[in-house]
C-alpha positions in Angstrom: 79.8 40.4 109.7 80.4 43.1 107.1 78.4 46.3 107.0 76.3 46.2 103.8 76.4 49.9 103.3 80.2 50.0 103.6 81.9 51.1 100.4 78.8 52.4 98.8 77.7 56.0 98.8 74.5 57.6 97.9 74.5 60.1 95.0 72.7 62.6 97.2 75.6 62.7 99.7 77.9 64.2 97.2 75.7 67.1 96.2 75.0 69.9 98.8 71.5 70.4 100.0 69.4 73.5 99.3 71.2 76.6 100.3 74.3 74.6 101.4 77.7 75.2 99.9 80.4 72.6 99.3 84.0 73.5 100.3 87.1 71.9 98.8 90.5 72.6 100.2 92.8 72.9 97.3 96.1 73.6 99.0 97.5 74.3 102.4 100.9 76.0 102.5 103.2 76.2 105.6 105.4 79.2 105.9 108.1 79.7 108.6 109.7 82.8 110.0 112.9 82.4 111.9 112.7 84.3 115.2 114.9 84.4 118.3 113.4 81.3 119.9 113.4 79.2 116.7 110.9 79.0 113.8 107.4 80.4 113.9 105.0 78.7 111.5 102.0 80.2 109.8 99.6 78.6 107.3 97.8 79.7 104.1 94.8 77.9 102.7 93.3 77.9 99.2 89.6 76.8 99.2 87.1 76.5 96.4 83.4 77.1 97.4 80.4 76.2 95.2 76.8 75.1 95.3 77.1 72.4 92.6 74.5 74.2 90.5 76.5 76.9 88.6 77.9 79.1 91.4 81.6 78.9 92.3 84.1 81.1 94.1 87.6 80.8 95.7 89.2 82.2 98.8 92.7 82.4 100.2 93.1 82.7 104.0 96.2 83.0 106.2 96.5 82.4 109.9 98.8 80.9 112.6 96.9 77.6 112.6 95.3 75.5 109.8 91.6 75.6 110.9 91.4 79.5 111.1 93.1 79.8 107.8 90.6 77.5 106.1 87.7 79.4 107.8 89.0 82.7 106.5 89.4 81.2 103.0 85.8 79.8 103.0 84.5 83.2 104.1 86.3 84.9 101.3 85.2 82.2 98.8 81.5 82.8 99.8 81.9 86.5 99.1 83.5 85.9 95.6 80.8 83.5 94.2 80.3 83.8 90.5 77.8 82.2 88.2 79.1 79.8 85.5 77.3 79.3 82.2 76.6 75.6 81.9 75.0 73.4 79.2 73.4 70.4 80.9 76.3 68.7 82.7 79.1 70.4 80.7 80.1 73.8 79.4 78.7 75.5 76.3 82.0 75.9 74.3 85.8 75.6 74.4 87.4 78.3 76.5 90.9 79.3 77.5 91.8 80.9 80.7 95.1 82.2 82.1 96.6 83.7 85.2 100.2 84.5 85.4 102.2 81.6 83.9 99.2 79.2 84.2 97.1 78.5 81.2 94.0 76.2 81.2 91.9 74.9 78.3 88.4 73.7 79.1 86.7 71.5 76.5 83.0 70.4 76.7 82.6 66.6 76.8 79.7 64.2 76.1 77.6 62.9 79.1 79.3 60.1 81.0 82.9 61.3 80.3 83.5 62.7 83.8 85.8 65.4 85.0 89.2 64.8 83.3 91.3 67.3 85.2 94.0 67.7 87.8 93.2 68.3 91.4 93.0 72.1 91.4 90.9 72.4 88.2 88.8 69.4 89.3 87.9 71.1 92.5 86.6 74.2 90.7 84.7 72.2 88.1 83.0 69.9 90.7 82.1 72.9 92.9 80.5 74.6 89.9 78.4 71.4 89.2 80.2 70.5 85.9 80.3 66.7 85.6 81.6 66.2 82.1 84.6 68.2 80.9 88.1 67.7 79.4 90.9 70.0 80.6 94.6 70.7 79.8 97.0 72.8 81.8 100.1 74.5 80.3 102.8 76.5 82.0 102.7 76.7 85.8 101.2 73.8 87.8 100.9 75.8 91.0 97.4 75.0 92.4 96.7 78.6 93.4 97.4 80.0 89.9 95.5 77.1 88.3 92.4 77.8 90.3 92.6 81.5 89.3 93.1 80.5 85.6 90.1 78.2 85.7 88.0 81.0 87.2 89.2 83.3 84.4 88.1 80.7 81.8 84.7 80.3 83.5 84.1 84.1 83.4 84.6 84.0 79.6 81.9 81.3 79.1 78.7 82.6 77.4 75.4 80.6 77.0 74.1 80.0 73.5 71.2 82.5 73.8 73.6 85.3 74.9 75.9 84.6 71.9 72.9 84.7 69.6 71.7 88.0 71.1 75.2 89.6 70.9 75.8 88.6 67.3 72.2 89.1 66.1 72.0 85.7 64.5 70.4 82.3 65.2 72.7 79.5 65.9 71.8 75.9 65.1 
């Protein structure tokens, strides 16, 4: 007999609970150093951390094993949390971010669109709690630089009331 709950997930399971942060491993790199006895491997992990309600950060950790490198990255990600300006389930306006050779364009989308993005940019958007967004990446497709470019774009976002205050006008 089939399990009736199999294949279905509750909406609440996806979102972190109060005070809980979601962690998404974006990339794990394996590096090797040739030593007298052969190769010695080390690992580097890129992790995105967020509360799903507008706070997101990233961390990069290195260690001789995968789990300690992920733990280090999560710890660094918690320290680098930044607040992202959101408008309902999307972003307030179009924004461009870049880091090195990676360029990212983030475009607000209507409700129900979903996150149209690659794996690295998707991880940052979902961790920030953005559910409707269109993205396009140019230049480098390295996940590490894409995460940093996306964070650069998020830091440029301004909510409507802040733009009105800075310009001294009322926007419709």
